[in-house]
C-alpha atoms as one frame of an Amber mdcrd trajectory, in Angstrom:
protein
 -36.216 -11.046 -18.772 -37.274 -14.062 -16.705 -34.794 -16.405 -15.038 -36.024
 -19.217 -17.283 -35.176 -17.184 -20.382 -31.742 -16.334 -19.009 -30.965 -19.963
 -18.165 -31.996 -20.959 -21.693 -29.630 -18.310 -23.094 -26.815 -19.538 -20.824
 -27.384 -23.098 -22.023 -27.396 -22.016 -25.663 -24.158 -20.069 -25.289 -22.621
 -22.978 -23.374 -23.297 -25.304 -26.319 -21.579 -22.893 -28.694 -18.582 -22.524
 -26.379 -18.387 -26.282 -25.887 -18.265 -26.813 -29.650 -15.454 -24.265 -29.928
 -13.520 -25.942 -27.109 -13.877 -29.328 -28.819 -12.143 -27.922 -31.885  -9.496
 -25.931 -30.017  -8.572 -28.738 -27.599  -7.954 -31.839 -29.734  -6.730 -35.117
 -28.267  -3.533 -37.032 -28.969  -2.626 -40.674 -29.491   1.053 -40.296 -28.600
   2.917 -40.614 -25.319   1.572 -37.165 -24.417  -2.021 -38.426 -24.659  -2.644
 -38.228 -20.870  -1.852 -34.510 -20.959  -4.369 -33.819 -23.716  -6.934 -36.046
 -22.011  -6.497 -34.168 -18.723  -6.843 -30.802 -20.483 -10.102 -31.918 -22.066
 -11.327 -33.509 -18.821 -10.764 -30.286 -16.902 -12.400 -28.040 -19.481 -15.141
 -29.861 -21.376 -18.597 -30.885 -20.251 -19.159 -28.822 -17.144 -19.637 -25.468
 -15.490 -21.999 -22.582 -16.071 -19.721 -20.960 -18.697 -20.507 -17.622 -17.059
 -17.244 -16.085 -18.236 -17.661 -17.313 -21.782 -21.270 -16.131 -21.784 -20.091
 -12.654 -20.775 -17.609 -12.525 -23.652 -20.226 -13.527 -26.197 -23.107 -11.428
 -24.910 -21.049  -8.242 -24.609 -19.524  -8.899 -28.040 -23.030  -9.202 -29.484
 -23.733  -5.610 -28.397 -21.091  -4.515 -30.922 -22.022  -6.831 -33.773 -19.008
  -9.136 -33.406 -19.261 -12.428 -35.296 -20.288 -15.363 -33.131 -17.332 -17.433
 -34.366 -14.760 -14.885 -33.204 -16.554 -14.314 -29.897 -16.778 -18.063 -29.271
 -13.011 -18.409 -29.699 -12.377 -15.761 -27.049 -15.053 -17.329 -24.837 -13.317
 -20.694 -25.192  -9.992 -19.063 -24.362 -11.261 -17.584 -21.102 -12.869 -20.905
 -20.159  -9.485 -22.612 -20.681  -7.864 -20.042 -18.402 -10.599 -20.523 -15.820
 -10.253 -24.319 -16.024  -6.497 -24.063 -15.472  -7.084 -22.006 -12.334  -9.535
 -24.602 -10.965  -7.161 -27.493 -11.678  -4.381 -25.782  -9.734  -6.756 -24.489
  -7.042  -7.860 -28.069  -6.269  -4.313 -29.418  -5.809  -3.263 -30.689  -2.360
  -0.799 -27.794  -2.056  -3.639 -25.301  -2.615  -7.239 -25.962  -1.527  -6.859
 -29.765  -1.566 -10.289 -30.539  -3.024 -11.216 -33.917  -4.493 -14.448 -32.763
  -6.158 -15.022 -30.276  -8.985 -18.151 -29.790 -11.090 -19.655 -32.917  -9.574
 -16.799 -35.230 -10.570 -13.302 -36.053  -9.263 -10.838 -33.183  -9.492  -8.286
 -33.485 -12.274  -5.466 -34.549  -9.952  -7.718 -37.299  -8.585  -8.857 -38.486
 -12.005  -5.253 -38.517 -13.316  -2.422 -37.632 -10.914  -0.843 -34.498  -9.484
   1.938 -34.196 -12.052  -0.457 -34.558 -14.972  -2.868 -32.065 -13.393  -0.115
 -29.473 -12.980   0.983 -29.902 -16.585  -2.615 -29.800 -17.819  -3.140 -26.497
 -16.001   0.083 -25.092 -17.432  -0.883 -26.171 -20.950  -4.412 -24.793 -20.676
  -3.073 -21.414 -19.619  -0.647 -21.370 -22.557  -3.351 -22.487 -24.999  -5.661
 -19.698 -23.840  -3.114 -17.090 -24.920  -2.324 -18.938 -28.142  -5.980 -18.799
 -29.165  -6.161 -15.055 -28.523  -3.052 -14.436 -30.628  -4.226 -16.502 -33.607
  -5.475 -14.525 -36.650  -8.818 -16.383 -36.670  -9.711 -14.670 -33.381  -9.743
 -11.154 -34.879  -8.571  -9.623 -38.143  -7.002  -6.653 -36.333  -3.617  -7.470
 -34.712  -4.135  -4.579 -32.298  -7.325  -6.187 -30.990  -5.561  -9.508 -30.504
  -2.715  -7.756 -28.682  -5.158  -5.958 -26.384  -6.898  -9.238 -25.571  -3.591
 -10.894 -24.685  -2.495  -7.961 -22.521  -5.827  -7.732 -20.710  -5.917 -11.466
 -19.983  -2.324 -11.374 -18.734  -3.236  -8.584 -16.313  -6.282 -10.518 -15.097
  -4.432 -13.808 -14.624  -1.083 -12.766 -13.156   0.236 -11.317  -9.913  -2.114
  -8.322 -10.208  -5.048 -10.657 -10.736  -5.880 -14.305 -10.085  -2.422 -15.478
  -8.995  -2.056 -12.557  -6.606  -5.496 -13.189  -5.149  -4.701 -16.876  -4.623
  -1.480 -15.942  -2.822  -3.386 -13.625  -0.496  -5.940 -16.392   0.092  -3.210
 -18.849   1.097  -1.336 -16.338   3.265  -4.513 -15.243   5.033  -5.640 -18.656
   6.311  -6.359 -18.396  10.023  -5.829 -14.631  10.039  -8.397 -11.997  10.968
  -8.764 -10.007   7.754 -10.732  -6.785   7.472 -13.652  -6.453   5.095 -11.582
  -4.341   2.699  -8.819  -6.966   2.682 -11.304  -9.723   1.876 -12.845  -7.569
  -0.844  -9.431  -7.014  -2.430  -8.598 -10.710  -2.284 -11.871 -11.596  -4.011
 -11.465  -8.807  -6.565  -8.131 -10.292  -7.621  -8.840 -14.012  -7.299 -12.312
 -14.082  -8.869 -13.374 -10.628  -9.960 -10.543  -9.788 -12.350 -11.269 -12.691
 -14.711 -14.993 -11.930 -14.730 -14.206  -8.273 -15.429 -11.869  -9.334 -18.247
 -14.568 -11.558 -19.737 -16.939  -8.627 -20.059 -14.226  -6.273 -21.264 -13.020
  -8.794 -23.862 -16.351  -8.495 -25.670 -15.855  -4.737 -25.882 -12.269  -5.180
 -27.102 -13.498  -7.519 -29.835 -16.050  -4.888 -30.836 -13.412  -2.113 -30.850
 -15.603  -0.121 -28.488 -14.611   3.462 -27.599 -12.615   3.763 -24.378 -15.479
   5.331 -22.424 -17.845   2.505 -23.381 -15.191  -0.094 -22.641 -14.768   1.458
 -19.174 -18.516   1.114 -18.522 -18.404  -2.538 -19.535 -15.356  -3.108 -17.328
 -17.170  -1.507 -14.376 -20.132  -3.822 -14.979 -17.791  -6.826 -14.955 -16.001
  -5.615 -11.833 -19.186  -5.256  -9.785 -20.654  -8.452 -11.195 -17.496 -10.308
 -10.166 -17.704  -8.930  -6.636 -21.374  -9.853  -6.327 -20.713 -13.328  -7.736
 -17.954 -14.046  -5.204 -20.021 -12.902  -2.234 -22.799 -15.198  -3.460 -20.198
 -17.988  -3.594 -19.289 -17.270   0.034 -22.965 -17.580   0.973 -23.324 -20.815
  -0.980 -20.196 -22.290   0.606 -21.717 -21.605   4.023 -25.255 -22.769   3.248
 -25.181 -25.013   0.156 -24.596 -28.744  -0.196 -21.924 -30.597  -2.182 -24.674
 -31.858  -4.510 -25.825 -28.309  -5.258 -22.337 -26.864  -5.615 -20.635 -29.707
  -7.458 -17.710 -29.250  -5.064 -17.037 -29.655  -1.362 -19.248 -27.392   0.760
 -18.068 -25.604   3.904 -14.434 -25.443   2.786 -13.916 -21.822   3.810 -15.108
 -22.299   7.371 -13.141 -25.527   7.770  -9.968 -23.771   6.601 -10.551 -20.808
   8.909 -10.788 -18.389   5.986 -12.193 -14.897   6.374 -15.119 -14.340   3.992
 -17.976 -11.881   3.656 -20.140 -14.400   5.512 -17.761 -14.778   8.462 -17.404
 -10.994   8.712 -20.972  -9.884   7.995 -23.169 -12.916   8.521 -25.296 -14.544
   5.826 -28.064 -11.949   5.589 -25.811  -8.889   5.458 -23.592 -10.647   2.917
 -26.655 -11.297   0.753 -27.610  -7.625   1.026 -24.114  -6.573  -0.053 -24.250
  -8.954  -3.020 -27.623  -7.580  -4.143 -26.352  -4.002  -3.886 -23.340  -4.836
  -6.086 -25.588  -6.668  -8.549 -27.798  -3.609  -8.929 -24.726  -1.392  -9.225
 -23.415  -3.622 -12.017 -26.696  -3.351 -13.917 -26.646   0.436 -13.627 -23.383
   0.574 -15.599 -25.301  -0.707 -18.653 -27.646   2.286 -18.969 -25.874   3.336
 -22.178 -27.079   0.182 -23.971 -30.810   0.372 -23.254 -32.910  -2.746 -23.790
 -30.128  -4.524 -25.696 -28.354  -5.224 -22.403 -31.378  -6.706 -20.612 -29.817
 -10.165 -20.652 -26.663  -8.864 -18.984 -28.800  -7.131 -16.357 -30.657 -10.386
 -15.769 -27.307 -12.158 -15.412 -26.311  -9.756 -12.620 -29.551 -10.516 -10.762
 -29.182 -14.273 -11.272 -25.570 -14.226 -10.058 -26.738 -13.479  -6.521 -29.887
 -15.633  -6.464 -28.454 -18.903  -7.882 -28.125 -22.105  -5.867 -24.972 -23.456
  -7.490
């Protein structure tokens, strides 16, 4: 599959996810209107929708209805948006730019941004638990449990804590890899695995999908490290060079740009190898793994 074909597929899935988000994140005309507006601002109209794409494309391997898959894709994009809103706060990474526009706390205010992040996280779990997401309560329960594991202290929140605690410290490569696996990789792994949960895949197959997501997440984060060191704010849609300015240890600071790129490519190929079971049907997911380390934003 060519990169052009993959980008077209990403754009098509993004439109479907956007439509689902529009329905699942309505506005309000009451005194709480700023909260709803901030939730929509943080989530709608931006981003690659990589995580949502993973949910939908893996789900398609198991014949899951697009409507159900789009709800789960929207849920994970809400969770991701919450993490970005909080990540950009002055007490965290203190970034004024996200997806090419002012960060949520800059467009509104810090208090509203915090509440919007809180509400987006809660809404993500609500959507998973709603009967429209899957007819089987066990599937909905598994989705909720898996997302909780990916988002909490053993996932994103834990990774963010390590990131904060490690500023200015000389971390080892394995420590950086663990931080990235928690902060970024766990949600990407969940996104792939969620498609298999929706499809009620056998445990062995679900494990293969999870391994694909794990290695894809690692490759994606290393590529992000490279982009932070070499990209521009216009390309990234966020402030470039943040890691170096904050004195953070990354794959680039430890390995250099070229060796980091080599490591990312190796993980990308490793991710693709986990999909052997699916044959040609998984070509788009293989192409996604290759694109994840060659992208410029």
